[in-house]
N, C-alpha and C positions, 0 to 999 in steps of 0.2 A: 901468380908467379911472373917475374919480369922476363920478357922475351927478347927485348932489344931497346935501342935508343930511338926515339921519335925523330931525331934530327937526320938519321941516316936511313930510316925505314918507315914504312907506312903500315898502319893496322889493317889486317884483313879480317876474315870471318872468324869469330870466336875470340877476338882481341879488342882492346880499347886503349886509348892514349890517356895518360894521367901524369902530370908534372914532368914532362919530357921523356917518359918511358912508355913502352908498349907492354901491356899486361894481358895475361890469359883471363878470359871471362868464363871459360868452360873447362871441364876436365877432358884431356885428350892428348894428342901428339902434336908437337910443334911442327909447323910446315912453313917453308919460305918459298916464294916464287920470284925467280929472277926478273929484274925489271928491264924494260926496253932502254935503249940508249938515252941517257939524260933524265931518267925517272928513278924513283926510289924502289927498293926491294919491298915486297909485301910479305909481312909476317902474320900468321894466324894460327889457329888451333883447329885440328880436325878431331871432332868428337868421336869417341868410341861408340860403336853401335852394339847394343846387347852386352856391354862390358860387365865384368863381375865386380862386386864391391868387396874390398878386403874387410876383414873383421879383426878387431884388436885381439891379441893373444897375450897371455901372461909374459911379462918381460919386455914387451914392445915399447918403443919410445913413441909418444903421441904428442900432437899439438892440439890444444883444446881451448875453446872460448868460454870464459866464465860467464854464466847467465844469472846466477843468484848466489848470495852470500848470507849465511846466518851464523850464529856463534859456534855451531858444531861442525859446519862443513861449507864447502864451496861447490855448487852444482855447475857442471859445464857440459859442453857438447864437443865430442871428439871429432875433429875435422881432418886430421892427417894421421896416418900410421906409418912409422919408419920412413918419413919423408914423402909418402905418397898420399895425395889428396883422395878423400873418400867421396863416392857418389852419394852416400847416405851418411848422415851424422849419427853418432852413437852417444847416449847419455853417459856421463861420468861423474864421479864424486871424489873430492879431495877432503878427507876427514881431518880434523884438527891434529890428531896424533900422527898423520902422514905428511904433514907440511915440512918438518925438518927432523933430522936424525937425533938431535940432542934437545934436552929441555922441552920435551913434547907436551908436558903438562902446563907450560906457560904460554903456549901459542895462542895468539888472538887472531882469528881468521880475518877480521876486519882490517888488521894491519898487514896482512899478507896478500889479499886479493880484493879486487873490486870488479863489479860486473863490467864486461867489455874487455877485460884483460885477456891476452893470449898467453897461454902457459905451455911450457914444455914439461911433460910428465912421463912417468913410467907406469905401465899397467901392473898393479899389484895382484889383483884377482878379478874374476868375472863378477864378483859382487853378488847382489841379490838379483831378482828378476828384472829390476828396473834400471840398473846402471852398473858400470864398471868402477871398481875402486882404483884410484890413481894415487901416486906419491910424487912429491917434489923434494924428498929427503936426500938428495945428492947435490953436490956442488954445481954440476952442469944443468940442473933442472930448476924450474921456477918461472917467474913472469918474464917473458921475452918481449912483450909489447904492451904498453899501457898508454892511456890517454889522460891528460891533465884535467882534473875536475874544474879548475877555474878558467883556463884559456882554451881547452880543447886541443892543445898541441900534443904531439907525440913525445913522450917522456924518454929520457935516457938514464941508464943505471949509473949511480955514482958510488954505491957501496953495495954490500951483499944484502942490505935491507932497505935501501932508499933509492928513489928515482927522482929526477929533477926535470922540470919543464924548461926547455931552452928559451921559450918566449916570455913567460912570466917569472922565471927563476924560482918558482915555488917548488918545495920538496914534499914528497908523499912517501909514506911507508909502503913497501911491497915486499 
């Protein structure tokens, strides 16, 4: 999570600087310490001690990282529930029939997800003993962050089913 700009602040405990921004490296509460005259304010994160870990529930909006893709499903790790980062990741699965609301029989998982993608999804059910069942079958759901296979750049969406790399201008289905 972005905490502030590196030009006006300095990274403290639980934070790091990347590309001009200060980001949290741990889960906790944002803390800033006023600076002495002529120096920068220090921004950091105070870790929760003995904090509880939220668990995904049916209907929750989650952010998940795709780990594996096969013709029937995309396996992922749930990292956020309703905008709150989790202390422990939970396994999730997006089945081919849960990718979109229409034409579910024509879905090709390889054209929808790639390992490393970050997806916004909704919890459908608690699934089996191993993972939660997730869906991306709503307009506001789907891949929110992807990396270009050829250049490694961060891709931007250009349509509801395509993303483009601003560095190589290559297009990939998502």
